[in-house]
N, C-alpha and C positions, 0 to 999 in steps of 0.2 A: 504494500500500500504506500503510495506517494505521500510524503509529509513535507509541505513547502517550508516549514520552519527549519528543516535540515539545511536549507540553503541560506539561512539568515547571515551567517558569518561571511560567506562568499559575497553576498550582496553588499554588506557593510564595507568589506575590503575593496570591492570594485568602486564604490562611492568614494572612499578615502583616496584611492589612487587616482581616480578620475579628476578630483578637485585639486591635485597638485599643480601649483602654478596658476590656479584660477581662484583660489580662496586662501585666506590666511588660517582660518579655523573652520572645522566642520563638527557639528553636534550630532551625535548618534543617539536617536531615540528609537526604541525597539517596537513600540506599539502605539496605537491611537489613544490608549488610555493613560499615557504618560505626558506630562507637561513640565517643561523646564521652568523653574522658579528661582528668581533672584531675590534673596532675603533683603529686608530693608537695611540691615546692617552693612550689606555689601557696598552700598552707595550712601554714605552718611551725609553727603552734601545735598543730594537731590531726592534720596529715597527711591523706592521701587517705581517702576513705570517705564514709559517709552525710553529706550536708549540705555537702560540700566545694565543690560548684558554687555553692550558695547563698551560702556565705561569700565566694567569689571575687566574685560579683556584688554582694554587700552592700558590699564595699570600693569599688565604683564608684557606689554610691547617692548620695553627696553631690554628684556632678557629673552625674548621669544626665540632667538637663534639657538638658545640652549635648552629650550623647553620641548618636551615631547607631547604631553597632554595634561588636561585637568581631569582628575577623577571626580565623578559625581556619585553621591549616594542617594538612596531613595527614602522618602517618607510615605507610608501607606495611608490611603484614605479609603473609607468605606462606610458601613453601617446603614441605617435607614435612610431612604431617599427623601429629600426635601420636596414636598408636593409643589407642583407648578414651576419648578426650576427649568430653565431653558438651556442650560449648558452642563457639561459633565462636572466642572468644578463647583457649580451651583447646586447640583443634585446631591453631592456627597460632602458634607461639611465636617464629618467626624474623622479624626486622624489619630494615629498612634502618637504617644507623647513625643517621640523622636529623640529621647535622651540617649538611646543606644545607637542611633544612626551614625554618629561620627566614627564609631568603632566597627561598623559592618563592612563587608567587602564592597568595593565599588559596584554600582549598578550599571553605569555607562560612563561616557567621557566626552570631552570636547578636545578634538585632536588638532594639533599643529600639523597640518598635512605634509610639511616638509620633513618632519622629524618622527613621524609615526611609522612603525614597521608593519604592524598588522593589528586587526581587531580580533578579539575572541567573542564569545557570546556576551560577556559583560566587561571583561578587562581589555586592556590594550597593551601593546609592547612597543617600547621605543625602538627606533632604528639603532643598529650598532654604531658606535663612534668610529669615525674614519681612520684615526691614527692611534697607535699605541701611546699611552700616557695622557691621552685627551680626557677631559672631564666627562663623566657620563651625563646623558641628557636628564634633565630634571622633570619629575612628575609633580604637579601641583595637586595637593590634597585639599579640595574645597570643603569647608565646614558646611554641612547641610543645614545647620541652624542659623548661621550668620553670613554665609556667602551664597553658594548656589546649591541646588538640589533638584531632584526629579520628584514631582508630586505624582504618585502612582495611584490611580483610582481603580483599585482592584475589583470593585463590584460593577464597573461600568460596562463590561463586555461579557455576555454569556452568564454562566452560573455565578452565584454569589460566593465569594471567598472570605467575606468578613461579615460576622453576625449582625442581625438586626437588633 
């Protein structure tokens, strides 16, 4: 039986390699029930809103040549649906407290397409350094509570995975 999810990693790697030289950064989101969220603490000057992701990445620009990717953790949303809500984030207002999110394995990443070697289902690997003695590429570990995270609405598609 054919399972399209088996080709997920190949599709992600194709996308990453295709955007080399065409984009500085590529965000990998695995599913339509995942939303990239910039926490208000990530942009203390203007707060969240239009342009906040760009401002977060702009702060990394001076060292981008030595960065591989930004690891993103997830915070799970679910529970009873809000009646009359017209969007996925509006339908599911309950979330885990998130206190353990900073210590969990990365859920996905934002890749510097010039320095990424390959994607896995959730992690990424930096490209090898070109010469012996060169510094390894840096992986930024975004704090899901104060920087960036993936809001994962686990009850949005199909069967419920979070109790009512």
